[in-house]
C-alpha positions as a Markdown table, in Angstrom:
| # | Residue | x | y | z |
|---|---|---|---|---|
| 1 | Met | -56.6 | 145.4 | 56.1 |
| 2 | Thr | -57.0 | 142.1 | 57.9 |
| 3 | Asn | -55.4 | 138.8 | 57.0 |
| 4 | Ile | -53.2 | 140.3 | 54.3 |
| 5 | Pro | -49.4 | 139.9 | 54.7 |
| 6 | Thr | -47.5 | 143.2 | 55.0 |
| 7 | Arg | -44.5 | 141.9 | 53.0 |
| 8 | Leu | -44.8 | 141.0 | 49.4 |
| 9 | Glu | -42.3 | 138.8 | 47.7 |
| 10 | Ile | -41.7 | 140.6 | 44.4 |
| 11 | Phe | -39.3 | 138.6 | 42.2 |
| 12 | Thr | -37.5 | 139.6 | 39.0 |
| 13 | Phe | -38.0 | 137.3 | 36.1 |
| 14 | Arg | -37.1 | 138.1 | 32.5 |
| 15 | Gly | -36.2 | 141.7 | 33.6 |
| 16 | Gln | -39.6 | 142.3 | 35.1 |
| 17 | Gln | -40.8 | 142.6 | 38.7 |
| 18 | Val | -43.5 | 140.0 | 39.2 |
| 19 | Leu | -45.7 | 138.4 | 41.9 |
| 20 | Leu | -46.2 | 134.7 | 41.7 |
| 21 | Ser | -49.7 | 133.2 | 41.4 |
| 22 | Ser | -49.3 | 131.3 | 44.7 |
| 23 | Thr | -48.6 | 134.6 | 46.6 |
| 24 | Leu | -51.5 | 136.3 | 44.9 |
| 25 | Ala | -53.8 | 133.4 | 45.8 |
| 26 | Val | -52.9 | 133.8 | 49.5 |
| 27 | Leu | -53.4 | 137.6 | 49.3 |
| 28 | Tyr | -56.8 | 137.3 | 47.6 |
| 29 | Gly | -57.8 | 134.5 | 50.0 |
| 30 | Val | -58.5 | 131.9 | 47.3 |
| 31 | Ala | -56.9 | 128.6 | 46.4 |
| 32 | Pro | -54.2 | 128.9 | 43.7 |
| 33 | Lys | -56.3 | 126.7 | 41.4 |
| 34 | Val | -59.3 | 129.0 | 41.7 |
| 35 | Leu | -57.2 | 132.0 | 40.8 |
| 36 | Leu | -55.8 | 130.3 | 37.7 |
| 37 | Gln | -59.2 | 129.1 | 36.7 |
| 38 | Ala | -60.5 | 132.7 | 36.8 |
| 39 | Val | -57.5 | 133.8 | 34.7 |
| 40 | Lys | -57.8 | 131.1 | 32.2 |
| 41 | Arg | -61.6 | 131.9 | 31.7 |
| 42 | Asn | -60.4 | 135.4 | 30.8 |
| 43 | Ile | -57.1 | 134.6 | 29.1 |
| 44 | Glu | -57.5 | 137.3 | 26.5 |
| 45 | Arg | -57.0 | 139.8 | 29.3 |
| 46 | Phe | -53.6 | 138.4 | 30.1 |
| 47 | Pro | -51.1 | 138.8 | 27.3 |
| 48 | Glu | -47.5 | 137.6 | 27.9 |
| 49 | Asp | -46.4 | 141.0 | 29.2 |
| 50 | Phe | -49.1 | 140.8 | 31.9 |
| 51 | Met | -48.6 | 137.1 | 32.9 |
| 52 | Phe | -46.4 | 134.2 | 32.0 |
| 53 | Gln | -45.6 | 130.8 | 33.3 |
| 54 | Val | -42.2 | 130.5 | 34.9 |
| 55 | Asn | -40.0 | 128.2 | 32.8 |
| 56 | Ser | -38.2 | 125.1 | 34.1 |
| 57 | Glu | -34.8 | 126.9 | 34.7 |
| 58 | Glu | -36.4 | 129.8 | 36.5 |
| 59 | Trp | -38.5 | 127.3 | 38.5 |
| 60 | Gln | -35.5 | 125.3 | 39.6 |
| 61 | Asn | -33.7 | 128.5 | 40.6 |
| 62 | Leu | -36.7 | 129.6 | 42.6 |
| 63 | Lys | -37.1 | 126.2 | 44.3 |
| 64 | Ser | -33.4 | 126.1 | 45.3 |
| 65 | Gln | -33.8 | 129.5 | 46.9 |
| 66 | Asn | -36.9 | 128.4 | 48.9 |
| 67 | Val | -36.1 | 125.1 | 50.5 |
| 68 | Thr | -39.1 | 122.8 | 50.0 |
| 69 | Ser | -39.9 | 119.2 | 51.0 |
| 70 | Ser | -39.6 | 116.6 | 48.3 |
| 71 | Trp | -42.9 | 115.2 | 49.5 |
| 72 | Gly | -45.1 | 118.3 | 49.5 |
| 73 | Gly | -45.4 | 121.6 | 47.8 |
| 74 | Val | -46.2 | 122.7 | 44.3 |
| 75 | Arg | -44.9 | 120.4 | 41.5 |
| 76 | Thr | -45.6 | 122.7 | 38.5 |
| 77 | Pro | -44.1 | 126.0 | 37.8 |
| 78 | Pro | -46.2 | 129.0 | 39.0 |
| 79 | Tyr | -47.5 | 131.8 | 36.9 |
| 80 | Ala | -45.8 | 135.2 | 37.2 |
| 81 | Phe | -47.9 | 138.4 | 37.1 |
| 82 | Thr | -46.4 | 141.8 | 36.2 |
| 83 | Glu | -47.8 | 145.0 | 37.6 |
| 84 | Gln | -50.2 | 145.2 | 34.7 |
| 85 | Gly | -51.3 | 141.6 | 35.2 |
| 86 | Val | -52.0 | 142.2 | 38.9 |
| 87 | Ala | -54.1 | 145.3 | 37.9 |
| 88 | Met | -56.0 | 143.1 | 35.4 |
| 89 | Leu | -56.8 | 140.6 | 38.1 |
| 90 | Ser | -59.1 | 143.2 | 39.7 |
| 91 | Ser | -61.4 | 142.9 | 36.7 |
| 92 | Val | -61.4 | 139.1 | 37.0 |
| 93 | Leu | -61.6 | 138.7 | 40.8 |
| 94 | Lys | -64.4 | 141.1 | 41.9 |
| 95 | Ser | -64.6 | 140.6 | 45.6 |
| 96 | Glu | -64.1 | 143.5 | 48.1 |
| 97 | Arg | -60.9 | 141.9 | 49.3 |
| 98 | Ala | -59.6 | 141.7 | 45.7 |
| 99 | Ile | -60.0 | 145.4 | 45.3 |
| 100 | Lys | -58.2 | 146.2 | 48.6 |
| 101 | Val | -55.4 | 143.8 | 47.8 |
| 102 | Asn | -54.9 | 145.3 | 44.3 |
| 103 | Ile | -54.7 | 148.8 | 45.8 |
| 104 | Glu | -51.9 | 147.6 | 48.2 |
| 105 | Ile | -50.1 | 145.7 | 45.5 |
| 106 | Met | -50.1 | 148.7 | 43.2 |
| 107 | Arg | -48.7 | 150.8 | 46.1 |
| 108 | Ala | -45.9 | 148.3 | 46.6 |
| 109 | Phe | -44.9 | 148.4 | 42.9 |
| 110 | Val | -44.9 | 152.2 | 43.1 |
| 111 | Arg | -42.7 | 152.2 | 46.2 |
| 112 | Leu | -40.3 | 149.7 | 44.4 |
| 113 | Arg | -40.0 | 152.0 | 41.4 |
| 114 | Lys | -39.4 | 155.0 | 43.6 |
| 115 | Leu | -36.7 | 153.2 | 45.5 |
| 116 | Ala | -35.0 | 152.2 | 42.3 |
| 117 | Ser | -35.2 | 155.8 | 41.0 |
| 118 | Glu | -33.8 | 157.2 | 44.2 |
| 119 | His | -30.8 | 154.8 | 44.0 |
| 120 | Gln | -30.2 | 155.7 | 40.4 |
| 121 | Glu | -30.4 | 159.4 | 41.3 |
| 122 | Leu | -27.9 | 159.0 | 44.1 |
| 123 | Ser | -25.5 | 157.2 | 41.7 |
| 124 | His | -25.7 | 160.1 | 39.2 |
| 125 | Arg | -25.0 | 162.7 | 41.9 |
| 126 | Ile | -21.9 | 160.8 | 43.1 |
| 127 | Asp | -20.7 | 160.6 | 39.5 |
| 128 | Ala | -21.2 | 164.4 | 39.1 |
| 129 | Leu | -19.3 | 165.1 | 42.4 |
| 130 | Glu | -16.5 | 162.7 | 41.4 |
| 131 | Leu | -16.0 | 164.6 | 38.1 |
| 132 | Arg | -15.9 | 167.9 | 40.0 |
| 133 | Tyr | -13.4 | 166.9 | 42.6 |
| 134 | Asp | -11.4 | 164.6 | 40.5 |
| 135 | Glu | -8.6 | 162.6 | 42.1 |
| 136 | Gln | -8.4 | 164.3 | 45.5 |
| 137 | Phe | -11.6 | 162.5 | 46.7 |
| 138 | Ser | -11.5 | 159.4 | 44.5 |
| 139 | Ala | -10.7 | 157.1 | 47.4 |
| 140 | Ile | -13.8 | 158.4 | 49.3 |
| 141 | Phe | -16.0 | 157.9 | 46.2 |
| 142 | Asp | -14.7 | 154.3 | 45.8 |
| 143 | Ala | -15.5 | 153.6 | 49.4 |
| 144 | Ile | -19.0 | 155.0 | 49.0 |
| 145 | Arg | -19.6 | 152.9 | 45.9 |
| 146 | Gln | -18.5 | 149.8 | 47.7 |
| 147 | Leu | -20.9 | 150.5 | 50.5 |
| 148 | Met | -23.7 | 150.8 | 47.9 |
| 149 | Val | -23.1 | 147.3 | 46.5 |
| 150 | Pro | -25.2 | 144.7 | 48.3 |
| 151 | Gln | -22.9 | 142.5 | 50.4 |
| 152 | Gln | -22.9 | 138.7 | 49.9 |
| 153 | Pro | -22.7 | 136.8 | 53.1 |
| 154 | Gln | -19.2 | 135.3 | 53.5 |
| 155 | Thr | -19.1 | 131.6 | 54.0 |
| 156 | Arg | -16.2 | 129.6 | 55.2 |
| 157 | Pro | -15.6 | 126.0 | 54.5 |
| 158 | Ile | -17.1 | 123.5 | 56.9 |
| 159 | Gly | -14.8 | 121.1 | 58.7 |
| 160 | Phe | -11.1 | 120.7 | 59.1 |
| 161 | Thr | -8.8 | 122.3 | 56.5 |
| 162 | Ala | -5.3 | 121.0 | 56.2 |
| 163 | Asp | -2.2 | 122.7 | 54.9 |
| 164 | Leu | -1.4 | 120.7 | 51.8 |
| 165 | Ser | 1.8 | 122.7 | 50.9 |
| 166 | Gly | 4.0 | 120.3 | 52.9 |
| 167 | Lys | 5.6 | 123.1 | 54.8 |
| 168 | Lys | 5.9 | 122.7 | 58.6 |
| 169 | Glu | 5.3 | 125.6 | 60.9 |
| 170 | Lys | 8.3 | 126.5 | 63.2 |
| 171 | Lys | 7.5 | 126.9 | 66.8 |
């Protein structure tokens, strides 16, 4: 496929994996306004479990994650499309590119579900092994669990830090 990004930004809002209208517009090769006009002309095809507008709190959180200029960019919250909403877009946007993009997006959602399922299956297997081997391997299982948790980047304070305890170090 040409001119279609290979990486989709799938966000989680309200417990659902979604694609934002701005991302979909780029993928479909249309202006965001055009995409939303097509959706609004067919709004009965998009119930709230297919599409919803991001609320102000979610919008603020999203903007803080993606640094944007105060002079440019979108000023209104985008719409979020669930997997079913993206599938419904194919009936609203009928270009050849829209069909190809929808196929790729559906594949991405399937890969995401498969990944989540495999992670859950691995967790269940570790639990079963832990029950079988009890305490003798508990340290190993704890270490494996810690490795499975996504690591947060460690930040250190910027600038000079002073010892405010009043104790002087002996040399």
